[in-house]
PAMI-386586 format. One line per field, with one value per residue: residue in three letters; x, y, z of N, C-alpha, C in turn. Coordinates in pm, whole numbers, m for minus. Last residue first. Layout:
N
resn = [ALA; ...]
n_east = [X; ...]
n_north = [Y; ...]
n_up = [Z; ...]
ca_east = [X; ...]
ca_north = [Y; ...]
ca_up = [Z; ...]
c_east = [X; ...]
c_north = [Y; ...]
c_up = [Z; ...]
END
This chain:
318
resn = [UNK; UNK; UNK; UNK; UNK; UNK; UNK; UNK; UNK; UNK; UNK; UNK; UNK; UNK; UNK; UNK; UNK; UNK; UNK; UNK; UNK; UNK; UNK; UNK; UNK; UNK; UNK; UNK; UNK; UNK; UNK; UNK; UNK; UNK; UNK; UNK; UNK; UNK; UNK; UNK; UNK; UNK; UNK; UNK; UNK; UNK; UNK; UNK; UNK; UNK; UNK; UNK; UNK; UNK; UNK; UNK; UNK; UNK; UNK; UNK; UNK; UNK; UNK; UNK; UNK; UNK; UNK; UNK; UNK; UNK; UNK; UNK; UNK; UNK; UNK; UNK; UNK; UNK; UNK; UNK; UNK; UNK; UNK; UNK; UNK; UNK; UNK; UNK; UNK; UNK; UNK; UNK; UNK; UNK; UNK; UNK; UNK; UNK; UNK; UNK; UNK; UNK; UNK; UNK; UNK; UNK; UNK; UNK; UNK; UNK; UNK; UNK; UNK; UNK; UNK; UNK; UNK; UNK; UNK; UNK; UNK; UNK; UNK; UNK; UNK; UNK; UNK; UNK; UNK; UNK; UNK; UNK; UNK; UNK; UNK; UNK; UNK; UNK; UNK; UNK; UNK; UNK; UNK; UNK; UNK; UNK; UNK; UNK; UNK; UNK; UNK; UNK; UNK; UNK; UNK; UNK; UNK; UNK; UNK; UNK; UNK; UNK; UNK; UNK; UNK; UNK; UNK; UNK; UNK; UNK; UNK; UNK; UNK; UNK; UNK; UNK; UNK; UNK; UNK; UNK; UNK; UNK; UNK; UNK; UNK; UNK; UNK; UNK; UNK; UNK; UNK; UNK; UNK; UNK; UNK; UNK; UNK; UNK; UNK; UNK; UNK; UNK; UNK; UNK; UNK; UNK; UNK; UNK; UNK; UNK; UNK; UNK; UNK; UNK; UNK; UNK; UNK; UNK; UNK; UNK; UNK; UNK; UNK; UNK; UNK; UNK; UNK; UNK; UNK; UNK; UNK; UNK; UNK; UNK; UNK; UNK; UNK; UNK; UNK; UNK; UNK; UNK; UNK; UNK; UNK; UNK; UNK; UNK; UNK; UNK; UNK; UNK; UNK; UNK; UNK; UNK; UNK; UNK; UNK; UNK; UNK; UNK; UNK; UNK; UNK; UNK; UNK; UNK; UNK; UNK; UNK; UNK; UNK; UNK; UNK; UNK; UNK; UNK; UNK; UNK; UNK; UNK; UNK; UNK; UNK; UNK; UNK; UNK; UNK; UNK; UNK; UNK; UNK; UNK; UNK; UNK; UNK; UNK; UNK; UNK; UNK; UNK; UNK; UNK; UNK; UNK; UNK; UNK; UNK; UNK; UNK; UNK; UNK; UNK; UNK; UNK; UNK; UNK]
n_east = [253; 32; 30; m77; m70; m95; m22; 166; 115; 224; m96; m378; m656; m770; m717; m389; m147; m20; m113; 10; 283; 265; 393; 451; 645; 758; 921; 1153; 1166; 1248; 1080; 1148; 881; 890; 732; 662; 592; 345; 250; 412; 244; 345; 271; 199; 219; 183; 469; 614; 553; 778; 690; 789; 969; 1225; 1262; 1304; 1399; 1616; 1751; 1947; 2043; 2025; 1833; 1785; 1657; 1389; 1205; 1056; 841; 781; 613; 432; 378; 225; m44; m118; 90; 229; 562; 823; 922; 1010; 1260; 1358; 1531; 1501; 1606; 1801; 1714; 1728; 1421; 1417; 1260; 1079; 1096; 1198; 1511; 1728; 2062; 2404; 2617; 2888; 2840; 2808; 2532; 2328; 2277; 1963; 1862; 1482; 1153; 994; 875; 980; 941; 929; 915; 1043; 1283; 1370; 1194; 1151; 1313; 1338; 1412; 1679; 1979; 1983; 1938; 2170; 2118; 1935; 1992; 1965; 2142; 2060; 1912; 1730; 1781; 1978; 2155; 2394; 2431; 2667; 2727; 2875; 3057; 3103; 3376; 3475; 3380; 3139; 3024; 2886; 2782; 2955; 3095; 3207; 3086; 3099; 2889; 2846; 2900; 3188; 3271; 3480; 3553; 3505; 3393; 3315; 3165; 2964; 2684; 2459; 2142; 1920; 1705; 1357; 1171; 1018; 1137; 1490; 1799; 2168; 2327; 2656; 2873; 3234; 3438; 3778; 3916; 4107; 4186; 4021; 3747; 3612; 3554; 3233; 3064; 2964; 2964; 3035; 2997; 2695; 2476; 2282; 2260; 2356; 2604; 2650; 2848; 3089; 3221; 3458; 3480; 3428; 3301; 3154; 3334; 3551; 3810; 3961; 3837; 3929; 4199; 4152; 4128; 3770; 3515; 3196; 2923; 2525; 2176; 1907; 1720; 1710; 1892; 2061; 2384; 2548; 2856; 2996; 3059; 3005; 3021; 2726; 2514; 2451; 2549; 2411; 2270; 2155; 1922; 1568; 1309; 1240; 1022; 875; 699; 597; 522; 359; 103; 21; 1; 132; 381; 456; 481; 661; 690; 781; 817; 630; 678; 615; 429; 196; 252; 289; 33; m61; m285; m343; m533; m462; m501; m461; m224; m183; m60; 72; m85; 31; 171; 40; 285; 312; 341; 651; 668; 622; 419; 509; 654; 401; 293; 464; 490; 226; 228; 433; 361; 113; 248; 387; 159; 80]
n_north = [3111; 3317; 3297; 3323; 3316; 3572; 3748; 3999; 4148; 4154; 4192; 4165; 4119; 4205; 4138; 4069; 3766; 3531; 3332; 3232; 3089; 3072; 3118; 3165; 3250; 3337; 3605; 3719; 3977; 3954; 3622; 3384; 3259; 2952; 2844; 2609; 2507; 2492; 2719; 2825; 3061; 3160; 3451; 3404; 3287; 2998; 3013; 3099; 3133; 3223; 3103; 3159; 3163; 3271; 3523; 3550; 3397; 3519; 3770; 3789; 3535; 3371; 3028; 2821; 2460; 2344; 2362; 2541; 2471; 2207; 2322; 2448; 2346; 2230; 2190; 2395; 2313; 1980; 1917; 1909; 2187; 2456; 2730; 3011; 3268; 3579; 3897; 4121; 4292; 4308; 4160; 3955; 4055; 3858; 4017; 4013; 4144; 4181; 4078; 4076; 3745; 3610; 3305; 3216; 3316; 3593; 3802; 3991; 4294; 4338; 4480; 4432; 4365; 4282; 4233; 4330; 4645; 4742; 4713; 4986; 5211; 5158; 5313; 5629; 5947; 6074; 6320; 6466; 6528; 6452; 6123; 5998; 5795; 5619; 5471; 5149; 5005; 5301; 5508; 5659; 5772; 6011; 6252; 6355; 6647; 6696; 6900; 6850; 6885; 6930; 6849; 6610; 6380; 6292; 6467; 6474; 6449; 6366; 6342; 6183; 6071; 6050; 5943; 5877; 5951; 5992; 6128; 6094; 5912; 5989; 5952; 6014; 5865; 5895; 5763; 5620; 5496; 5382; 5173; 5329; 5263; 5347; 5207; 5298; 5453; 5413; 5559; 5541; 5674; 5662; 5590; 5518; 5278; 5171; 5279; 5089; 4811; 4832; 4863; 4662; 4405; 4171; 4200; 4206; 4015; 3999; 3822; 3944; 4173; 4442; 4461; 4660; 4678; 4948; 5164; 5243; 5527; 5697; 6028; 6111; 6073; 6281; 6453; 6299; 6083; 5712; 5436; 5308; 5126; 5111; 4958; 4937; 4855; 4770; 4893; 4728; 4851; 5034; 4945; 5011; 5057; 5083; 5139; 5139; 5181; 5287; 5225; 5285; 5272; 5449; 5377; 5492; 5600; 5638; 5662; 5423; 5275; 5477; 5307; 5267; 5113; 4887; 4641; 4465; 4262; 4294; 4103; 4127; 4400; 4543; 4778; 4802; 4958; 4993; 4912; 4720; 4748; 4674; 4695; 4561; 4524; 4228; 3997; 3722; 3515; 3378; 3153; 3252; 3130; 2826; 2821; 2588; 2515; 2594; 2431; 2402; 2389; 2141; 2278; 2155; 1923; 1895; 1740; 1511; 1463; 1465; 1259; 1047; 1054; 970; 707; 589; 590; 417; 177; 185; 135; m137]
n_up = [m5069; m5230; m5568; m5908; m6247; m6505; m6823; m6966; m7222; m7484; m7735; m7735; m7742; m7576; m7325; m7337; m7396; m7261; m7006; m6772; m6602; m6212; m5868; m5507; m5230; m4957; m4748; m4621; m4744; m4994; m5105; m5334; m5553; m5808; m6064; m6290; m6611; m6782; m6931; m7166; m7450; m7781; m7974; m8320; m8563; m8657; m8707; m8512; m8169; m7949; m7606; m7233; m7064; m7107; m6978; m6605; m6406; m6345; m6393; m6179; m5976; m5747; m5650; m5430; m5321; m5135; m4921; m4882; m5105; m5005; m4816; m4952; m5268; m5579; m5684; m5865; m6071; m6106; m6074; m6186; m6212; m6057; m5958; m5744; m5665; m5461; m5284; m5193; m5473; m5738; m5803; m6137; m6433; m6752; m7043; m7381; m7483; m7715; m7748; m7815; m7898; m7927; m8170; m7911; m7661; m7572; m7335; m7354; m7174; m7175; m7050; m6782; m6433; m6165; m5809; m5563; m5368; m5124; m5046; m5186; m5310; m5689; m5976; m6042; m6108; m6145; m6257; m6581; m6840; m6969; m6943; m6643; m6347; m6004; m5853; m5631; m5405; m5239; m5042; m5093; m5339; m5429; m5595; m5901; m6080; m6366; m6611; m6960; m7213; m7560; m7770; m7871; m8017; m7814; m7568; m7219; m6913; m6553; m6226; m5886; m5671; m5281; m5061; m4991; m5311; m5662; m5996; m6236; m6493; m6822; m7117; m7455; m7599; m7897; m7965; m7982; m8237; m8227; m8116; m7990; m7725; m7829; m7802; m7691; m7642; m7605; m7470; m7369; m7113; m6997; m6691; m6490; m6418; m6237; m6174; m6342; m6396; m6560; m6761; m6808; m6554; m6350; m6044; m6081; m6244; m6424; m6611; m6856; m6810; m7021; m7277; m7521; m7837; m8013; m8292; m8548; m8535; m8353; m8292; m8106; m7896; m7817; m7589; m7382; m7443; m7356; m7295; m7291; m7412; m7497; m7392; m7497; m7452; m7476; m7337; m7121; m6984; m6844; m6699; m6366; m6169; m5865; m5569; m5249; m4986; m4951; m5235; m5490; m5825; m6058; m6406; m6712; m6869; m6826; m6990; m7172; m7033; m6896; m6536; m6226; m5895; m5822; m5904; m5646; m5400; m5187; m5220; m5464; m5649; m5926; m6203; m6518; m6795; m7106; m7383; m7554; m7774; m7613; m7249; m7024; m6809; m6612; m6381; m6202; m6027; m5707; m5430; m5101; m4891; m4642; m4315; m4109; m3822; m3464; m3222; m2917; m2627; m2344; m1970; m1875; m1567; m1315; m1283; m1336; m1060; m863; m963; m934; m667; m557; m676; m565; m258; m309; m309; m108; 99; 6]
ca_east = [254; 192; m68; m44; m162; 16; m123; 210; 35; 309; 59; m264; m573; m788; m854; m492; m246; 39; m91; m52; 237; 314; 314; 438; 511; 722; 815; 1137; 1051; 1321; 1109; 1155; 1028; 871; 831; 602; 674; 379; 177; 438; 282; 276; 313; 175; 226; 51; 386; 626; 510; 747; 801; 716; 867; 1164; 1215; 1311; 1275; 1610; 1679; 1837; 2054; 2003; 1933; 1722; 1788; 1483; 1348; 1150; 950; 855; 692; 526; 336; 336; 40; m214; 66; 148; 408; 762; 863; 974; 1155; 1367; 1369; 1574; 1514; 1782; 1769; 1836; 1458; 1419; 1356; 1097; 1038; 1077; 1408; 1644; 1870; 2278; 2500; 2869; 2944; 2887; 2710; 2369; 2402; 2029; 1920; 1617; 1294; 995; 837; 1032; 963; 981; 930; 877; 1167; 1405; 1289; 1072; 1290; 1293; 1345; 1588; 1907; 2014; 1829; 2092; 2220; 1946; 2028; 1907; 2098; 2108; 2028; 1756; 1680; 2018; 1991; 2341; 2421; 2544; 2709; 2781; 3064; 3059; 3338; 3459; 3517; 3179; 3088; 2985; 2756; 2876; 3032; 3194; 3171; 3150; 2967; 2808; 2783; 3011; 3250; 3347; 3548; 3631; 3383; 3420; 3123; 3088; 2760; 2637; 2264; 1875; 1836; 1466; 1275; 969; 1046; 1334; 1691; 2028; 2196; 2564; 2777; 3130; 3314; 3658; 3864; 4047; 4296; 4122; 3850; 3623; 3607; 3387; 3137; 3010; 2898; 3026; 3131; 2763; 2622; 2298; 2250; 2200; 2539; 2591; 2715; 3072; 3111; 3388; 3455; 3596; 3365; 3139; 3255; 3434; 3686; 4035; 3834; 3776; 4111; 4190; 4207; 3880; 3612; 3315; 2990; 2631; 2250; 2027; 1774; 1595; 1927; 1955; 2295; 2497; 2714; 2922; 3089; 2983; 3112; 2846; 2598; 2399; 2540; 2566; 2219; 2257; 1995; 1677; 1288; 1389; 1173; 878; 779; 558; 560; 348; 215; m2; m26; 67; 250; 375; 484; 525; 775; 665; 888; 683; 806; 706; 573; 243; 227; 391; 38; 8; m223; m282; m502; m508; m425; m548; m282; m91; m175; 76; m29; m89; 206; 29; 209; 303; 211; 552; 680; 734; 388; 404; 735; 559; 271; 384; 603; 317; 124; 438; 470; 127; 159; 446; 269; m6]
ca_north = [2975; 3293; 3244; 3349; 3285; 3491; 3655; 3845; 4140; 4219; 4134; 4274; 4037; 4269; 4086; 4115; 3876; 3667; 3373; 3118; 3196; 3033; 3154; 3048; 3297; 3258; 3488; 3572; 3976; 4006; 3812; 3385; 3335; 2988; 2973; 2695; 2556; 2367; 2708; 2772; 2997; 3050; 3375; 3395; 3432; 3095; 2959; 3189; 3062; 3260; 3112; 3195; 3058; 3177; 3507; 3546; 3378; 3298; 3670; 3850; 3558; 3511; 3148; 2932; 2576; 2351; 2203; 2515; 2585; 2233; 2253; 2541; 2375; 2318; 2087; 2391; 2437; 2111; 1911; 1812; 2133; 2321; 2690; 2814; 3198; 3451; 3841; 4003; 4299; 4259; 4277; 3987; 4043; 3888; 3904; 4073; 4024; 4262; 4099; 4098; 3846; 3672; 3460; 3118; 3296; 3488; 3774; 3892; 4255; 4350; 4393; 4473; 4331; 4350; 4137; 4224; 4582; 4735; 4642; 4822; 5163; 5207; 5230; 5508; 5858; 6054; 6232; 6395; 6529; 6577; 6251; 6034; 5892; 5590; 5588; 5199; 4989; 5212; 5424; 5527; 5784; 5893; 6204; 6274; 6560; 6716; 6795; 6916; 6795; 6988; 6844; 6705; 6483; 6217; 6410; 6527; 6400; 6450; 6276; 6343; 6060; 6073; 6004; 5762; 5974; 5930; 6126; 6163; 5904; 5959; 5994; 6010; 5977; 5843; 5826; 5691; 5515; 5490; 5118; 5345; 5170; 5353; 5220; 5197; 5471; 5361; 5458; 5600; 5521; 5733; 5508; 5662; 5361; 5103; 5328; 5262; 4886; 4704; 4984; 4686; 4471; 4167; 4165; 4299; 4025; 4080; 3763; 3932; 4055; 4394; 4466; 4528; 4699; 4793; 5110; 5156; 5420; 5571; 5937; 6244; 5996; 6188; 6485; 6332; 6217; 5826; 5525; 5378; 5152; 5136; 5064; 4916; 4957; 4735; 4972; 4713; 4680; 4995; 5032; 4945; 5118; 5005; 5222; 5070; 5192; 5410; 5197; 5342; 5185; 5440; 5398; 5407; 5543; 5621; 5733; 5546; 5217; 5430; 5420; 5221; 5166; 5012; 4743; 4522; 4241; 4420; 4128; 4021; 4363; 4463; 4676; 4804; 4912; 4990; 5039; 4650; 4765; 4616; 4756; 4624; 4562; 4357; 4070; 3866; 3598; 3501; 3192; 3232; 3238; 2937; 2850; 2710; 2431; 2577; 2488; 2367; 2481; 2197; 2209; 2231; 1959; 1943; 1897; 1557; 1461; 1555; 1398; 1060; 1087; 1097; 833; 574; 640; 548; 223; 193; 215; m25]
ca_up = [m4965; m5132; m5484; m5801; m6127; m6418; m6717; m6890; m7143; m7386; m7661; m7772; m7819; m7683; m7386; m7303; m7443; m7269; m7112; m6810; m6666; m6352; m5982; m5601; m5324; m5031; m4766; m4618; m4591; m4921; m5113; m5194; m5530; m5642; m5983; m6157; m6499; m6671; m6778; m7093; m7297; m7674; m7868; m8180; m8581; m8658; m8822; m8620; m8307; m8032; m7754; m7374; m7010; m7216; m7096; m6746; m6412; m6315; m6487; m6184; m6069; m5697; m5719; m5446; m5372; m5268; m4895; m4761; m5138; m5132; m4807; m4838; m5170; m5542; m5604; m5735; m5998; m6119; m6027; m6176; m6342; m6001; m6071; m5819; m5735; m5504; m5396; m5095; m5292; m5684; m5726; m5991; m6370; m6559; m6974; m7285; m7473; m7629; m7824; m7735; m7955; m7831; m8131; m8040; m7732; m7652; m7455; m7305; m7278; m7099; m7170; m6883; m6581; m6281; m5943; m5617; m5492; m5162; m4999; m5214; m5198; m5575; m5851; m6109; m5991; m6210; m6157; m6436; m6766; m7048; m6956; m6785; m6433; m6165; m5827; m5754; m5454; m5343; m5055; m5003; m5326; m5374; m5492; m5819; m5892; m6320; m6495; m6844; m7118; m7391; m7763; m7801; m8083; m7857; m7668; m7320; m6993; m6683; m6387; m5985; m5752; m5449; m5066; m4985; m5200; m5585; m5827; m6182; m6336; m6719; m6976; m7312; m7513; m7861; m8018; m7879; m8202; m8238; m8224; m8106; m7768; m7759; m7875; m7759; m7545; m7688; m7431; m7498; m7162; m7106; m6827; m6509; m6473; m6244; m6107; m6384; m6280; m6477; m6739; m6923; m6611; m6486; m6110; m6037; m6163; m6323; m6464; m6834; m6819; m6910; m7258; m7429; m7750; m7966; m8142; m8526; m8575; m8332; m8359; m8182; m7978; m7880; m7727; m7399; m7380; m7418; m7173; m7381; m7277; m7520; m7356; m7468; m7466; m7582; m7444; m7173; m7046; m6864; m6783; m6464; m6262; m5986; m5681; m5366; m5026; m4914; m5095; m5417; m5687; m5997; m6260; m6657; m6916; m6771; m6888; m7197; m7050; m6976; m6626; m6355; m5970; m5742; m5964; m5729; m5533; m5242; m5110; m5410; m5509; m5901; m6086; m6406; m6706; m6996; m7344; m7439; m7775; m7707; m7406; m7055; m6922; m6646; m6526; m6222; m6129; m5768; m5560; m5201; m4908; m4763; m4407; m4201; m3915; m3618; m3344; m3037; m2721; m2478; m2095; m1901; m1736; m1361; m1244; m1432; m1195; m897; m944; m1063; m753; m558; m751; m704; m311; m258; m436; m239; 104; m19]
c_east = [276; 124; 117; m25; m78; m128; m46; 37; 55; 218; 137; m164; m443; m723; m912; m622; m328; m32; m9; m144; 136; 210; 365; 362; 573; 602; 822; 976; 1065; 1237; 1220; 1215; 1008; 986; 812; 716; 625; 510; 269; 378; 287; 340; 259; 254; 163; 77; 213; 502; 511; 676; 730; 797; 751; 1053; 1149; 1278; 1267; 1448; 1659; 1733; 1889; 2005; 1898; 1843; 1776; 1554; 1406; 1281; 1056; 934; 811; 609; 447; 320; 152; m152; m4; 166; 360; 596; 799; 889; 1136; 1249; 1417; 1488; 1590; 1655; 1700; 1856; 1644; 1475; 1342; 1211; 1028; 1069; 1321; 1562; 1843; 2182; 2410; 2747; 2817; 2825; 2705; 2497; 2351; 2159; 1993; 1743; 1383; 1070; 891; 990; 968; 1020; 964; 798; 1028; 1335; 1284; 1187; 1224; 1241; 1248; 1519; 1745; 1959; 1906; 1929; 2135; 2035; 2010; 1980; 2045; 2068; 2111; 1873; 1623; 1931; 2006; 2208; 2338; 2521; 2621; 2788; 2909; 3039; 3210; 3345; 3548; 3342; 3178; 3092; 2925; 2867; 2977; 3172; 3127; 3165; 3011; 2919; 2734; 2884; 3188; 3340; 3452; 3654; 3508; 3382; 3275; 3089; 2869; 2650; 2355; 2069; 1856; 1607; 1383; 1046; 967; 1255; 1561; 1907; 2079; 2430; 2700; 3028; 3278; 3562; 3736; 4010; 4207; 4212; 4030; 3747; 3703; 3393; 3249; 3095; 2979; 2966; 3121; 2931; 2754; 2434; 2236; 2170; 2424; 2564; 2716; 2931; 3089; 3333; 3394; 3555; 3472; 3209; 3251; 3320; 3573; 3927; 3862; 3759; 4029; 4156; 4236; 3998; 3752; 3434; 3092; 2778; 2375; 2152; 1832; 1604; 1822; 1971; 2151; 2378; 2703; 2856; 3057; 2990; 3148; 2984; 2703; 2449; 2560; 2489; 2362; 2198; 2106; 1803; 1469; 1349; 1309; 1044; 799; 675; 563; 452; 258; 148; m39; m31; 141; 289; 423; 562; 632; 682; 817; 754; 753; 739; 667; 364; 266; 363; 165; 36; m220; m237; m460; m450; m501; m468; m403; m241; m151; m30; m12; 0; 89; 124; 175; 245; 293; 444; 563; 779; 541; 437; 662; 646; 341; 344; 599; 447; 177; 355; 477; 226; 105; 356; 374; 66]
c_north = [2978; 3159; 3230; 3318; 3285; 3434; 3562; 3836; 4022; 4249; 4205; 4213; 4074; 4205; 4114; 4071; 3896; 3773; 3538; 3200; 3125; 3141; 3079; 3136; 3201; 3291; 3405; 3546; 3819; 3993; 3812; 3524; 3372; 3133; 3011; 2744; 2631; 2387; 2597; 2709; 2877; 3081; 3294; 3348; 3456; 3242; 3059; 3068; 3117; 3110; 3119; 3176; 3107; 3095; 3407; 3553; 3415; 3287; 3544; 3783; 3650; 3595; 3265; 2951; 2688; 2497; 2254; 2433; 2610; 2358; 2220; 2470; 2448; 2342; 2156; 2249; 2418; 2202; 2014; 1814; 2004; 2315; 2527; 2793; 3045; 3376; 3706; 3884; 4208; 4240; 4230; 4120; 4019; 3900; 3962; 3922; 4082; 4136; 4094; 4051; 3906; 3796; 3514; 3190; 3208; 3461; 3643; 3849; 4108; 4301; 4437; 4402; 4440; 4338; 4303; 4174; 4439; 4691; 4635; 4703; 5012; 5170; 5267; 5423; 5735; 5978; 6245; 6303; 6547; 6599; 6317; 6152; 5846; 5782; 5609; 5383; 5095; 5179; 5289; 5452; 5663; 5864; 6102; 6196; 6512; 6600; 6835; 6859; 6899; 6898; 6853; 6711; 6609; 6289; 6367; 6418; 6518; 6415; 6381; 6280; 6196; 6048; 6040; 5789; 5859; 5930; 6043; 6157; 5959; 6005; 5969; 6023; 5934; 5908; 5766; 5791; 5614; 5486; 5239; 5238; 5198; 5233; 5234; 5275; 5372; 5346; 5469; 5504; 5627; 5646; 5662; 5636; 5491; 5185; 5295; 5308; 5015; 4806; 4925; 4749; 4563; 4267; 4159; 4319; 4135; 4089; 3860; 3881; 4036; 4233; 4398; 4538; 4586; 4816; 4988; 5157; 5380; 5500; 5776; 6134; 6118; 6136; 6408; 6368; 6222; 5951; 5669; 5446; 5208; 5170; 5045; 5007; 4926; 4803; 4884; 4767; 4689; 4913; 4971; 5018; 5010; 5063; 5178; 5183; 5100; 5341; 5328; 5314; 5313; 5360; 5333; 5463; 5472; 5533; 5772; 5644; 5290; 5352; 5378; 5327; 5172; 5100; 4892; 4588; 4333; 4383; 4225; 4041; 4247; 4458; 4676; 4682; 4910; 4933; 5054; 4820; 4751; 4619; 4689; 4727; 4618; 4399; 4181; 3852; 3719; 3540; 3279; 3241; 3173; 3037; 2899; 2670; 2583; 2545; 2506; 2432; 2442; 2287; 2248; 2201; 2064; 1991; 1954; 1669; 1526; 1595; 1475; 1194; 1106; 1149; 934; 719; 684; 658; 384; 244; 256; 104]
c_up = [m4786; m5115; m5370; m5683; m6017; m6298; m6627; m6775; m7047; m7262; m7568; m7661; m7813; m7776; m7525; m7384; m7397; m7363; m7119; m6962; m6753; m6451; m6122; m5759; m5433; m5162; m4917; m4622; m4580; m4788; m4981; m5194; m5376; m5624; m5831; m6106; m6432; m6554; m6663; m6913; m7252; m7537; m7782; m8106; m8428; m8637; m8845; m8727; m8423; m8149; m7834; m7489; m7128; m7123; m7131; m6879; m6583; m6402; m6474; m6252; m6135; m5847; m5698; m5557; m5436; m5216; m5070; m4809; m5000; m5184; m4918; m4845; m5097; m5386; m5529; m5659; m5861; m6029; m6057; m6141; m6316; m6181; m6059; m5887; m5755; m5574; m5466; m5176; m5230; m5516; m5680; m5948; m6205; m6508; m6843; m7144; m7394; m7625; m7700; m7818; m7855; m7925; m8047; m8153; m7837; m7661; m7467; m7433; m7251; m7195; m7061; m6997; m6698; m6406; m6076; m5736; m5526; m5288; m5031; m5148; m5175; m5459; m5734; m5984; m6034; m6126; m6189; m6373; m6601; m6943; m7025; m6822; m6567; m6255; m5985; m5746; m5531; m5361; m5152; m5014; m5185; m5295; m5472; m5740; m5901; m6158; m6436; m6727; m7036; m7344; m7579; m7784; m8018; m7959; m7758; m7425; m7098; m6789; m6448; m6096; m5811; m5536; m5203; m4983; m5126; m5423; m5768; m6040; m6281; m6545; m6924; m7222; m7435; m7666; m7897; m7879; m8115; m8168; m8279; m8235; m7938; m7764; m7794; m7822; m7608; m7663; m7514; m7461; m7294; m7086; m6851; m6693; m6555; m6340; m6147; m6295; m6332; m6440; m6646; m6908; m6676; m6573; m6274; m6110; m6189; m6231; m6376; m6674; m6799; m6898; m7084; m7345; m7621; m7886; m8115; m8374; m8514; m8427; m8298; m8275; m8000; m7961; m7832; m7516; m7419; m7384; m7265; m7238; m7332; m7454; m7412; m7439; m7446; m7548; m7525; m7321; m7159; m6974; m6783; m6564; m6375; m6037; m5840; m5471; m5160; m4975; m5096; m5245; m5638; m5855; m6184; m6517; m6856; m6828; m6796; m7109; m7098; m7004; m6727; m6437; m6119; m5789; m5884; m5813; m5629; m5326; m5131; m5323; m5536; m5804; m5966; m6299; m6577; m6905; m7196; m7394; m7720; m7751; m7495; m7173; m6929; m6750; m6554; m6360; m6160; m5918; m5634; m5323; m5051; m4795; m4522; m4284; m4022; m3713; m3449; m3138; m2855; m2542; m2239; m2024; m1753; m1484; m1284; m1375; m1309; m998; m961; m1092; m896; m633; m693; m758; m452; m323; m442; m345; m33; 11]
END
């Protein structure tokens, strides 16, 4: 009898030493929604899209900027507006030594967005003079050439000298870094322009960009989707339908941060019928800068009027 009583007392004491377990609620995904964005039939628009807001939060014409300067205090890299097919010639000559584009060779930004593979490269290495091919606007009109030299940089600004390709004398301009965005955007003959929203407010950029095809190296302007460089990454799944891709899938995969991961080849052109065909079988999962996961796949490239340049997607927060 005593042993039974002792056993009961010990059981009560030991049980009271353990905290009650708190159940973890199951992860609940959001609802799947259809979204369509309008770049225009001539792909004139650049559209900055927020997955959490399910909205375009900023838009501009592709010709609204030319180059952009890294905004970080220690950063000094420069990127092109690749939606225009822009290129760069690098030279160690004096400003007035190059007066036309004759005989110049060209480089382009890597379509992956690798900042160690830009056309400007390391401008600080030898005080380079650059000739910039401004590419083409949405009407197909060539925008001309500019010359630029970056003459100084601090933690807060850049100093540049630039002019038309035929100018013998340059003009000087100071560019103050915009710390709300990864890059500070600049348009020749206009100055600093507001383009990208603050870093954490957008995830995807719909528009055009330059893809470099190999053998031989050929720049070609394509239409697609770029990731925000700011802590945004993506992965794709072809092994299961869109509606079967889960949050557990998202957590188990390895993500890539090249900005053209989604890119342009979720569609192809049917030359026989003269239309774009969409591949809905590939599901893309995007991990945002807020560490949230969204899946999307493309279902159309035409709007209700039959106009191209209007990607339609099914999107769901996981």
